[in-house]
C-alpha positions as CSV (number, residue, x, y, z in Angstrom):
1,M,24.0,8.0,-36.1
2,A,22.4,4.9,-34.8
3,Q,24.9,6.2,-31.9
4,R,23.1,9.3,-31.3
5,A,19.5,7.5,-31.3
6,L,20.8,4.5,-29.3
7,T,22.3,7.3,-26.8
8,R,18.9,9.3,-27.0
9,F,16.9,6.6,-26.7
10,H,18.7,5.3,-23.5
11,S,18.2,8.7,-21.9
12,R,14.4,8.7,-22.5
13,L,14.3,5.4,-21.2
14,G,16.2,6.6,-17.9
15,R,13.8,9.8,-17.6
16,L,11.0,7.5,-18.1
17,A,12.2,4.8,-15.4
18,L,13.0,8.4,-12.7
19,G,9.4,9.3,-13.5
20,V,8.0,5.9,-13.1
21,A,10.1,5.7,-9.9
22,L,8.8,9.6,-8.4
23,A,5.5,8.4,-9.5
24,A,5.2,5.4,-6.5
25,S,7.6,6.7,-4.0
26,L,4.7,9.9,-4.0
27,G,2.5,6.9,-3.8
28,L,1.0,8.4,-7.1
29,A,1.1,5.0,-8.8
30,A,-1.3,3.5,-6.0
31,D,-4.9,4.3,-6.5
32,P,-7.0,4.8,-3.1
33,A,-10.1,3.6,-5.0
34,K,-9.2,0.4,-6.4
35,G,-8.2,-0.4,-2.9
36,R,-11.4,0.9,-1.0
37,A,-12.6,-2.3,-3.3
38,L,-10.3,-4.6,-2.0
39,F,-10.9,-3.5,1.7
40,E,-14.0,-4.9,1.6
41,Q,-12.6,-8.6,2.2
42,C,-10.9,-6.5,5.1
43,S,-14.3,-5.6,6.1
44,V,-15.0,-8.8,7.7
45,C,-12.6,-8.2,10.5
46,H,-12.0,-4.5,10.3
47,Y,-14.1,-1.8,10.6
48,A,-13.1,1.2,7.8
49,D,-15.0,3.9,9.5
50,R,-14.6,2.8,13.3
51,T,-11.7,2.4,16.6
52,D,-13.7,-0.2,17.6
53,K,-12.2,-3.7,17.4
54,K,-14.5,-5.8,15.3
55,I,-12.4,-9.1,14.8
56,G,-9.5,-6.9,14.3
57,P,-9.0,-3.4,15.2
58,G,-10.9,-0.7,13.8
59,L,-8.5,0.7,11.3
60,K,-10.3,4.6,11.5
61,G,-7.4,6.9,11.2
62,L,-4.7,4.3,11.0
63,F,-2.3,6.2,9.8
64,K,-2.7,9.0,12.6
65,R,-1.5,7.0,15.0
66,S,2.0,6.3,16.2
67,R,1.4,2.7,17.2
68,M,-0.1,-0.1,15.5
69,S,-2.0,-2.6,17.9
70,N,0.5,-5.0,17.7
71,G,2.8,-2.0,19.7
72,K,5.0,-1.7,16.8
73,K,5.6,1.6,15.3
74,L,3.4,3.2,12.9
75,T,5.3,3.1,8.8
76,E,3.9,2.4,5.6
77,Q,6.3,-0.4,5.6
78,N,5.4,-2.0,8.8
79,V,1.3,-1.9,7.3
80,R,2.7,-3.6,4.3
81,A,4.2,-5.9,6.4
82,V,1.4,-6.9,8.8
83,I,-0.3,-7.3,5.0
84,E,2.0,-9.8,3.6
85,R,2.6,-12.0,6.4
86,G,-0.5,-11.4,8.6
87,A,-0.6,-11.2,12.4
88,N,-2.7,-11.7,15.7
89,G,-5.2,-14.3,13.2
90,M,-4.8,-12.0,10.8
91,P,-3.8,-14.1,7.2
92,A,-1.5,-13.3,5.2
93,Y,-2.1,-11.8,1.9
94,K,1.2,-11.8,-0.1
95,D,0.4,-14.9,-2.4
96,I,-3.4,-13.3,-2.4
97,L,-2.9,-10.0,-3.4
98,S,-0.3,-8.9,-5.8
99,P,2.3,-6.3,-5.0
100,A,0.1,-3.3,-6.7
101,Q,-2.8,-4.3,-4.9
102,I,-1.0,-3.9,-1.5
103,D,-0.4,-0.2,-2.7
104,E,-3.6,0.5,-3.7
105,L,-5.1,-1.3,-0.2
106,V,-1.9,0.9,1.5
107,A,-3.6,4.0,-0.3
108,F,-6.8,3.3,0.8
109,L,-6.0,3.1,4.1
110,K,-4.6,6.3,4.4
111,T,-7.4,7.9,3.7
112,L,-9.3,7.0,6.4
């Protein structure tokens, strides 16, 4: 009886973990509205509604571009790396923003 309950528990736990991983991979876990609020700090240097350079590049249509301003291919991973590590005068945010906040910020950037 205890073995059966334990097996059922592990099965349910596995399905839950799979669902969470799937939601995260589909970007469902990140809230663009929270990312918009985080972007307020970014807006000191970046426009969200223009492609013009402010201090840093304008980010309107960012994920529709093929390349980032540093010449690298525009992928979610490369955008995340710039946010985490900084680049060309932009400070690193790895120690300032949590991974979940970076996910939310990237989710917002995808809406521009």
